[in-house]
C-alpha positions in Angstrom: 105.3 133.4 115.5 104.3 134.0 111.8 107.5 131.7 110.6 106.0 129.1 113.1 102.5 129.2 111.7 104.2 129.0 108.2 105.6 125.7 108.7 103.1 124.3 110.4 100.5 125.4 107.7 103.1 123.8 105.2 103.5 120.5 106.9 99.6 120.2 107.4 99.3 121.0 103.8 101.5 118.3 102.6 100.3 115.6 105.0 96.5 116.6 103.4 98.1 115.8 100.0 100.5 113.0 100.2 99.5 111.2 103.5 97.3 108.1 104.0 95.1 107.6 106.5 95.0 104.4 108.8 92.6 101.9 107.7 90.7 100.6 110.9 92.6 100.3 114.1 95.8 99.5 114.6 97.5 98.3 117.4 99.5 100.8 119.4 97.6 103.7 118.2 94.3 105.0 119.9 93.4 107.7 118.1 91.6 107.2 114.7 92.6 110.9 112.8 96.3 109.5 112.5 98.0 109.5 108.7 101.1 108.0 107.5 103.5 109.8 104.9 104.8 107.7 102.4 108.3 105.7 103.3 109.8 107.7 100.4 109.0 111.0 102.4 112.6 111.8 104.8 112.5 114.4 106.7 115.4 116.1 104.5 112.9 115.6 101.5 110.0 117.4 103.1 112.6 120.0 104.4 113.4 120.5 100.5 109.7 120.8 99.5 109.6 123.3 102.2 112.5 125.4 101.5 111.5 125.2 97.5 108.0 126.5 98.3 109.1 129.4 100.2 111.5 130.4 97.7 109.0 130.3 95.1 106.7 132.6 97.1 109.4 134.9 97.8 108.9 134.2 101.9 111.8 134.3 103.6 112.4 131.0 105.7 113.8 129.2 108.6 117.0 127.6 107.9 117.9 124.7 110.6 121.7 124.6 111.6 123.1 121.2 110.5 124.2 119.1 113.8 126.9 116.8 112.9 
């Protein structure tokens, strides 16, 4: 459970730093608190940032199994 909480905290902090709030209403989105990450932030790049952050703090991190 602690590992999941660390991942959620990392993703929340990453979104706070990098995401942009949607200005005004966008068709298809009823919520006003939606934020968009830059298109340069791929899933892999965010995962690499997570691994780097966890390794620098000395905390063990979860490695995902690669699916081919």
